[in-house]
C-alpha positions in Angstrom: -155.4 286.2 85.8 -158.3 287.7 83.9 -157.5 290.7 81.7 -159.8 292.9 79.8 -159.5 292.3 76.1 -159.3 296.0 75.4 -156.0 296.0 77.3 -154.4 293.3 75.2 -152.1 294.1 72.3 -150.5 291.9 69.7 -146.7 291.5 69.5 -145.3 293.6 66.6 -142.9 290.9 65.6 -145.6 288.3 64.8 -149.2 287.8 65.6 -150.2 285.0 63.3 -152.9 284.9 60.6 -156.5 285.7 61.1 -157.7 282.4 59.7 -160.7 280.4 61.0 -161.5 283.1 63.7 -165.2 282.5 63.4 -164.9 278.8 64.0 -162.6 279.3 66.9 -165.0 281.9 68.4 -167.9 279.3 68.2 -165.7 276.7 69.8 -164.8 279.0 72.7 -168.5 279.9 73.3 -169.4 276.2 73.4 -166.7 275.6 76.0 -168.1 278.2 78.4 -166.6 281.5 77.1 -162.9 280.9 77.7 -160.3 279.1 75.6 -158.8 275.9 77.0 -155.3 277.1 76.6 -154.6 280.5 78.1 -152.9 283.2 76.1 -149.4 284.0 77.3 -148.9 287.7 77.9 -146.4 290.2 79.4 -146.8 293.7 80.8 -145.7 296.3 78.3 -146.2 300.1 78.5 -149.2 299.9 80.8 -151.0 297.3 78.7 -150.4 293.6 78.1 -148.6 292.3 75.1 -149.7 288.9 73.8 -146.8 286.5 73.3 -148.7 283.4 72.3 -152.4 283.1 71.6 -153.4 286.3 69.6 -155.9 284.3 67.5 -157.6 283.2 70.7 -157.8 286.8 71.8 -159.4 287.8 68.5 -161.8 284.8 68.7 -162.9 285.9 72.2 -163.4 289.4 70.9 -165.5 288.0 68.1 -167.6 286.1 70.7 -168.1 289.4 72.6 -166.2 288.2 75.6 -164.8 291.1 77.5 -162.2 289.4 79.8 -160.0 286.5 79.2 -157.9 284.2 81.5 -154.2 284.8 80.7 -150.8 283.6 81.9 -148.5 286.5 82.7 -144.7 286.1 82.2 -141.8 288.5 82.6 -139.8 287.9 79.4 -137.2 289.9 77.4 -137.8 290.6 73.7 -135.5 287.9 72.4 -137.2 285.2 74.5 -140.6 286.5 73.4 -139.7 285.9 69.8 -138.4 282.4 70.5 -141.6 281.4 72.3 -143.8 282.8 69.6 -141.9 281.0 67.0 -142.0 277.7 68.9 -145.8 277.9 69.1 -146.6 279.0 65.6 -143.9 277.4 63.5 -145.6 274.1 62.9 -149.0 275.5 62.1 -150.1 274.2 58.7 -151.1 277.6 57.4 -147.6 279.1 57.8 -145.5 278.9 54.6 -141.7 278.3 54.4 -140.9 281.8 53.3 -142.7 283.3 56.4 -140.9 280.8 58.6 -137.6 281.9 57.2 -138.5 285.6 57.8 -139.4 284.8 61.4 -136.1 283.0 62.0 -134.2 286.1 60.7 -136.2 288.3 63.0 -135.5 286.2 66.0 -131.8 286.2 65.3 -131.8 289.9 65.0 -133.6 290.3 68.3 -131.2 288.0 70.1 -128.0 289.3 68.5 -129.0 292.9 67.9 -127.8 292.7 64.3 -128.6 291.0 61.0 -127.1 287.5 60.4 -124.4 287.3 57.8 -125.1 283.7 56.9 -127.7 281.0 57.1 -125.4 278.9 59.3 -125.4 281.6 62.0 -129.2 281.5 62.3 -129.3 277.7 62.2 -126.7 277.3 65.0 -128.3 279.9 67.2 -132.0 278.8 66.8 -131.7 275.0 66.5 -130.9 274.2 70.2 -133.1 277.0 71.5 -136.2 275.9 69.6 -135.6 272.1 69.3 -135.7 272.3 65.5 -133.1 270.8 63.2 -130.6 273.0 61.5 -131.7 271.3 58.2 -135.3 272.4 58.7 -134.3 276.0 59.5 -131.9 276.0 56.5 -134.8 274.8 54.2 -136.9 277.8 55.2 -134.1 280.3 54.8 -133.3 278.9 51.3 -136.9 279.7 50.3 -136.0 283.4 50.8 -133.3 283.1 48.2 -135.8 282.6 45.5 -136.8 285.5 43.2 -139.3 287.9 44.8 -142.1 286.9 42.5 -141.7 283.2 43.4 -141.5 284.0 47.1 -144.8 285.9 46.7 -146.4 282.8 45.3 -145.2 280.7 48.2 -146.6 283.2 50.7 -149.9 283.1 48.8 -149.8 279.4 49.3 -150.0 278.8 45.5 -147.0 276.4 45.9 -145.0 274.9 48.7 -141.6 276.3 49.4 -139.8 273.1 48.7 -141.6 272.5 45.4 -140.9 276.1 44.4 -137.2 275.6 45.1 -136.9 272.4 43.1 -139.0 273.8 40.2 -137.0 277.0 40.1 -133.8 274.9 39.9 -135.1 273.0 36.9 -136.6 275.8 34.9 -136.9 279.1 36.8 -140.0 281.1 36.9 -141.7 279.3 34.0 -141.3 275.9 35.7 -142.7 277.3 38.9 -145.7 278.6 37.0 -146.2 275.2 35.4 -145.9 273.5 38.8 -148.7 275.8 40.1 -150.9 275.3 37.0 -150.5 271.6 36.9 -150.6 271.1 40.7 -147.2 269.3 40.6 -146.2 267.9 44.0 -142.8 268.1 45.6 -142.4 264.3 45.0 -143.3 264.7 41.4 -140.9 267.5 40.9 -138.2 265.5 42.7 -138.6 262.5 40.4 -138.7 264.6 37.2 -135.6 266.5 38.3 -133.8 263.2 38.9 -134.9 261.9 35.5 -133.7 265.1 33.8 -130.3 264.8 35.5 -130.0 261.2 34.3 -130.9 262.2 30.8 -128.3 265.0 30.8 -125.6 262.6 31.8 -126.6 259.6 29.6 -128.6 261.0 26.6 -127.3 264.5 26.3 -128.4 265.0 22.7 -132.1 265.1 23.7 -131.7 266.8 27.2 -132.7 270.4 26.2 -135.7 269.2 24.2 -137.1 267.0 26.9 -136.4 269.7 29.6 -138.4 272.2 27.4 -141.3 269.8 27.4 -141.2 269.5 31.2 -141.0 273.3 31.7 -143.9 273.9 29.3 -146.1 271.3 31.2 -146.3 269.0 28.2 -144.8 266.3 30.5 -145.7 266.1 34.2 -145.0 262.5 34.9 -141.4 261.3 35.7 -141.9 258.0 33.8 -143.0 260.0 30.7 -139.8 262.1 31.0 -137.7 259.0 30.5 -139.9 257.5 27.8 -139.9 260.8 25.8 -136.1 261.0 26.1 -135.7 257.4 24.8 -138.2 258.1 22.0 -136.4 261.2 20.9 -133.0 259.6 21.1 -134.1 256.7 18.9 -135.7 259.2 16.5 -132.4 261.1 16.2 -130.5 257.9 15.6 -132.9 256.8 12.9 -132.8 260.2 11.2 -129.1 259.7 10.9 -129.5 256.1 9.7 -132.2 257.2 7.1 -129.8 259.8 5.7 -127.1 257.1 5.4 -129.5 254.9 3.4 -130.5 257.8 1.2 -127.0 259.0 0.5 -125.8 258.9 -3.2 -122.8 256.7 -2.4 -124.8 254.2 -0.4 -124.4 251.5 -3.2 -120.6 252.0 -3.1 -120.4 250.6 0.5 -118.5 247.4 1.1 -120.3 244.2 2.0 -119.3 244.6 5.7 -120.5 248.2 5.8 -123.8 247.2 4.2 -124.4 244.5 6.8 -123.5 246.8 9.6 -126.1 249.4 8.3 -128.7 246.7 8.0 -128.0 245.5 11.5 -128.5 249.1 12.8 -131.8 249.3 10.9 -132.8 245.9 12.4 -132.1 247.1 15.9 -134.2 250.1 15.2 -137.2 248.0 14.2 -136.7 245.9 17.3 -137.0 249.0 19.4 -140.2 249.9 17.5 -141.7 246.5 18.3 -140.7 246.6 22.0 -141.9 250.1 22.9 -145.3 251.5 22.1 -144.4 255.0 23.2 -141.5 255.2 20.8 -143.6 253.7 18.0 -146.2 256.4 18.5 -143.6 259.2 18.7 -142.0 258.1 15.4 -144.9 257.0 13.3 -146.9 260.1 13.9 -144.1 262.1 12.2 -145.1 262.0 8.5 -141.7 262.9 7.1 -140.0 260.4 9.3 -142.5 257.7 8.2 -141.6 258.4 4.6 -137.9 258.2 5.4 -138.6 254.9 7.1 -140.2 253.5 4.0 -137.3 254.6 1.8 -134.8 253.1 4.3 -136.6 249.8 4.2 -136.5 249.7 0.4 -132.9 250.7 0.3 -132.1 248.1 2.9 -133.7 245.4 0.8 -131.7 246.4 -2.2 -128.5 246.5 -0.3 -129.2 243.2 1.3 -129.8 241.6 -2.1 -126.5 243.1 -3.3 -124.6 242.0 -0.2 -125.7 238.4 -0.5 -125.1 238.2 -4.2 -121.5 239.2 -3.8 
């Protein structure tokens, strides 16, 4: 049925974004002045409310078309919301936060009250819309982020999933870094996994490496691990250098001397095997001086050990 565009109204719940209207208007004109897919409408207060296809209506208006072919359906409010959601949900320009808000609105329409948990919304909407509970839960979790981060998601500065992972790692600052450095969800996932591994296995350098990730100094998961290993070796060597520089170093027994030299030898082996660690350590002037002193002390101790 053809309906005058002046008699069409958007649904107050959701009527999509007004993106690419000019291109859509040109496409409709090229196809003979009518969209291929008819807008779905229902009669409401003497006019027609658009359930699905408001962008098509706007495009026809832009193309100066006065009437448009529509499909009329008799539908209650709750079903209207579900149909709108099913049509618009997977459009690429709709962010996770907005999807979560739509899910909440649909639940409220159907149940006439706010949901008290994510699970209630997931169980109600999943079978109705043919969308997994996990997907719906993901959108709803985005709405649990701080308001300023949700705003960035809605502005499409960052994807909802990336924002959630970044926020978990380092809060607002990590989210800002992810936006500035254009860090992907996959990158954020890998860095978070590396940080967790470091926290469990090299806890003495965890906070320092985490700070470097949050500041944007490190944005590659491999570099996260390499930096942690370098800092760990550096801390061990600092301890070893202090031992060689201690006043009572020459009072060590032969066995203790050999153990210390073995530790120093292991340190040099790490230097030879890992360029990143070598760079990390040898660009530290104080540490380089400590290294030279430790080498001299080791030579003296070795001589003493083998003379006894």
